[in-house]
N, C-alpha and C positions, 0 to 999 in steps of 0.2 A: 365401625369404619373398616373398609376393606384394606388388605395388606398393601395394595398399591398406593394407598393414600397416606403413606408414611415415608419419612426420609430413610434412605438406606444407610446413612452414616451421619455422624455429628458434623463432620467437615462439610458435607453436602448442605446441611441446614444452615451452618454459619455462612457459607459462601452465597447461598441463595438469599439469606436475610441481609447480608452486607450488600449484595447486588441490588436488592430492593431499595435499600437506603441510599446507595451510591448512584444517584441519578444526575440529571443535568444541573440541578441546584448545587450539588457539591462540586461539580467540575467547572461550570462556567459562571454560576452566580457567586460562589464563594470568593474567587479571585477579585471579581469586580467590587464586591462589598468590602473586601479587605483594602483595596486601593482607595475606595471612597471614604473609608473611616480610619485612616491613619496607619495602615500597614501592620507592623508587628504587634502593636498594642491591641488592635482588634483581634488578631489571631490568638493572643493570650487570653483575652476575655472569652472568646469563643470556646477555647479548649476547656476553661474552667466551667463554663455553663453546660457544655456538652456532658461533662462528667457528673456535675451536681444536679442537672435537670434532665438532660436527655436520657442518661442511663437509668435513673429511677422510673421514668415513664416507660422506657423500653422493657424493663423487668416486669412492670405491671402488665403489659400486653402479653409477655411470655407466660406469666403466672395464670392469667385468665384463659389464654388459649389452650395450654396443656391441661389446666385444671378442669375445663369443661369438656374438651375433646370433641366438640361439635362445630357446626358451621358458625360463622361470625354472628349471623342474625339470631342465633339461638343461644349463644354463649351467655349473654348478660341475664336473660330470663332464667336460664338453668342455675347459674351461680347465685343470682339474687332471689331465686325462688318466687319470681313474679314476672309474668310474661310482659308486663308493661316496660320492663327494663330493656326489652329487645329493640326498642326505638333507637338505642345507641348503636346497635349493630346495623340497623337499616340506614342510619345517617352515614355510617362509614361506607357501606356498600354504594349508596347514592353518590357520595363524594368521589369514590374511586371510578365510578361510571363516568361522571363528568370530567374527572381528571384525565382519564384515558382518551376521552373524545378530543381534547385539545392537545394533549401530550403526543398523540399519534401524528398530529400535524407537523410538529417539530421533528419527530422520528422520520417522517416522510421527506422533509427537507434534507436531512442527513443522508438518506439514501440517494436522493437526486445529486447532491454535491459530491458524494463518493463516486458516482458515475461520471460526473463532469470532470472531477480531478483526475481520474484514471485516464479519461480521454485526453485531457490536457497534457498529462505526462507522456502519453504515447504520441502526442503531436496531432491527434485527430481534431482537437478543439483548443483554441488559444483564448485565454481570458486575460484582459488587461484592466478593465474597469469593474472591480469586484462589487462596488456598491450598486452599479447599474444591473449587473448580473443577478444580484440577490433580489432586487425589485422585480426583475422580469420573471424570476422563478416563482416567487410567492404570489405574484399577481396573476399568473396564468392559471385559469380555472382548471384545465385538464391536467396540468402538471401537479397542481396542489392536491386535487382529489385523487388522482392516480397514485401519487406517492403515499398519501395517507392510507389508501386502501391496501397498498403493498405492505406497508408497515404493520397494519392490523392483521393481514394474512399471516405474516411472520409470527405474530403473537398467538394467533389461533392455532397454528401448527404446533408450537411449543407446548401450549397449555393442553391441547387435545391429546397429547401423548402421555399425560399424567404427571404426577409429582416426581417420581423417580426417573422415568425415561424421558420426560420433557424438561421440566423446570430445573431439577437437580443436575441432570446431565449437561444442560446448556450452561448452568452457572459454573459447573466444574471446568468447563472449557473456557468460557468467556472471562471469568474473573481473574484467573492466573494470567491470561493473555493481556488483560487490561493493565495489570501491574507491570508486566514485561514491557509493553509498549510505552507506558509512562516512563519507565527507567531509561529506555532508549532516547526518548525525547528530552528528558531532563539532562542526560549526559551531553546531548548536542547543545542544549540551551546554555549549560554551564561553561561550555568551551568558547562561547562567543566573547568578543571584546567588551569590557566593562560590565560583564555579567554579574560580578559580585556586588555591585552597587544595588542591583535589583534584589539580590538575595538578602542583603543587609536591610533594605527597606521592608521586605516581607517578614523577616524573622526577628529583627531587633525591635523590641518594644519602645515606643516613644509615647509615654503616658500623657504628654502635653497635648497630643492629638486625639486623645480619647474624649468623646463627647457623650452627653446623655442619650442622644439619638443613636450613636454608634453602639452604646451598651444595649439599647433596646433591639437594634438589628441583630446583635450577637445573641441575645436571648431568643429571639424568634428563630434564628438560624439553627440554634442548638437543638431544638426539638423538631422543627420542620425537616431538617436535613436527615433525620432518622426514619422518616415515613411513619411517624407516630400519630395516633389519633384517628386513623381511618381503618382500623382493624386489619391492616396488612400483616404486621408482625404477629398479631394475635392468631391469625389463620395459619401462618407458617409454624407457629409453636404448637398448634393443635395436631400437627402431623408428627410430633416428637414422641419418642419412647420415654418412659418414666425415669430412666437411668441418667439421661443427659443433664449435666449441671447447667442450670439456667443462668446463674451468675457468671460463670466462666464464659458461656456462650454470649451473653450480653456484653461483657467487657470486650470480647473478641470482635463483635460487630461494631461497637463504638470505636475501638482502636483502628479498625480497618477504614471506617468512615473518616476518621481524623487523618489517617495516613493519606488517603486519596485527596482530601482537601489540601493538605500540605504539598503533596506531589503536584497538584494542579498549579499551585502558586509557584513552585520551583520550576515548572515547565514554562510558565508564561512570563513571570516578572523579570527574570534575567534577560530573556530575549527582548522584551519591550524596552528594558533599560538600555540594552546594547544598541538598539535602533532608534531610541528616543521617541517611542510611540506611547500614546496615552491608553490606559485601560478603559474598556467599555464593557457593559454588561449585556446579557441577553443574546439574541440571535446575531446582533452586529459583531460581537466578539468572535464567534465561531465562523461566520460566513463572510465577513468583510475584513476585520482586523487581522485575524490569524492567517488568511491566505496571503495578504500583503507582507506579513511578518515572515512567513516561511519562504516567500519568493526572494527575500534578501539573503537567504542562507544557501550554502552549497548543498545540493541534493534536497533543497527545501520542498519541492513538490512531493517527493517520496515521504518526507516527514509529515507533510500535511495530510496525505492519504492515511498514514498511520494514526494521526490525531483523529481523523474522521472515524476510523475503525474503532478507536478507543471510545469516542463519543457514542457510536452505535451500540457497542457492548454495554456501556453505562445506561443508555436509554432502554435497551431491550430488557436487561436484568431488572430494571425498575418497572417497566410496563407490563411484564408478564404477570406480576403479582396483582396488578389492577384488574386484569381479566380473570385471573385465577380465583380471587375472592368471590366474585359474583357467580362464577361457574360452580364453585364449591357451595355457595349458599343455595343454589337451585338443586344440585345433585346430592346435597348433604354429604359432600366430600367423598363420594363414591365414584367409581368409574362408569357407572350406569349412565348411558347417554351423554358421556362427557364430550365427545366430539360434536354431537348434535347441538348441545347448548353452548359450546365454545363458538361455533359458527353463528348461532342465533344472536348471542350477546355481542359478538364481534361485528355483525352486520348492524345491529341497533346502535352500537358505539359509533360506527362509521357515519350512520345517518345523522345522529345527534351532533357529530363533529363537523358536518358539512359547513354550517355557518361560520365556525371558527376557521376552517380551511380557506374560506372565501373572504375572511375579514380584511385581507390585504389586497383583494382584487375587486370583484364585482360588488362586494358588501362593505367596501372600505369607508363609504360615507354613512353607513348605518351605525349610529352611536346610541348607546343606552347609558344614561347617567354620565355622559361624556366619555365613555369607553367603547372601544371596538368590541365586538362579540367575543373575540379571542381573549382580550384583556378582562372582560367581564367574567368569563368562565374561570379564568385564573384567579381573579379576586374572590369569587364565590368560594372556591375550594381553599385557597391559601389563607385568606383573611377571615373567613367565616366558618366554614365546615371543619377544617382541620383544628383550629383553636377550640371550637365547640367540642369536638371529639376528644381533644387532650384534656379539657376541663372535666368532661363526663368520665373519662378514664381515671383521672386522678381521684375524683370524688367517690366513684363507685368502688375502686380498689381500697381506698382509705376508710370508707364508712360502711359500705354494704357487704363486701366480700367477707366471708367467714375467715377469720385469721388462721384457723386450722388448715384451710386449703392453701393459703399462702405459705405457711410454715412447711407444709408437706412438699409443695412444688419447688420451693427454694432449697430443699434439703437442709433445713435448719435443725441443728441439734440443740434442743432446749436446755440441755445440761451445760452447754458452753456459754459463758457469760458474754464473750466477745461476739458470738453469732447473734445472740438475743439482742445485744446493744445495737448492732448494725441493722437488725430487722426492725427494731423500734424506731431507729433513725429514719429508715426508709418509709415507714408508715407516717411518721411525723411530717416528713417532706410532702408526702402525698396528701395528707389531710389539711395542713395549715400553710405551707410555704408555696408549693407549686400552683394551687388554684389562684392565689393572689398574683403570682408572677404572670401566669397565663392571662389573667384578666387585664393586668397592666399592659402587656404586650398587645392585646386585642384593642383596648381603648386607645392606645397610643397611635395605632394605625389610622384612626378616624379623626385625630386631632390635628 
């Protein structure tokens, strides 16, 4: 591996990994799921499962990535000493390719709305009917495709510059700014009238509202929110030096992900409580509900622009890893022809994403299994490929991976009983508990 295919610092790796995990799901899906499943009780269950399920799977990807030190599609074959295991890496690469194809559609919408909001603030354009505006934006063929292309170009530029100069540098800028913007918005949200009732609903557990379906949603969110199962974290770990403590890094990434999820709730719930608005999930939250919400605040248009910038940072830090994995798979993680393959894969991603971009316009009547093309791609990745990847990750690490590799990568001192006990607990979870939980979550989605 060339020198440029390594992180320059531990903090760069942690910020990039956290950025990969902190995407739209954590920022707009989590508040909605919390509202739909009882508030504080759901939050508590999510926190427990993230630590007991998400963290062990994240550590598994870290161990495999650094242990092999090669591209994702070669990792499993190398560590399992059988090329047939590389199918796991291919599934992850395919999942990320499809994921970026429709994820870039949402990224394009954010860019469009950022432009519209700036024009609105400057008085160039005035928006009153946010629902109608959203429909007009996503149904316009040229706007949808142009915005998607622009978002992919942004990703191509970052990835083409390499790990240190591209991904790491972008993460070091965007992730701190993301937290700063969040704190500004939270401070404004908490100063609104009746804001504390929203905070209480979000943070105070009401166990009477916890349902079996809510528990399953929390289970799914706990490992999906960390970008596990698609070789993203595995690839980032492969760029690490041998001295970095994987356990500490894993805990840092998980805590940052939890922090952003909590901050998203503290930014949205108090404001919604103050203005008596209902929480919604998906695009309607960002592009219809939040504009109306911020319009009711003093300097609300400025705060909405900040929120869109925050969403853009969260989206880009997640999307670059989707492109990086497949560029790394082709270039074997070297800078040779990196720009060339970043452009090629970016163009292919745009082409594959065209039907998703048109799902709310000219292809809105095209349904497959009762779903739009966009929703079908989302279902394929989130409900089939990612769970399959998590299951394969758990089984491979628990049963196939040489324990000596895991001990070495986790810096386990075999003379210390506590360390060995924690290691055995981790293996026990991967072998016997997590596969069952993942299967339950998968089956529940089809019932």
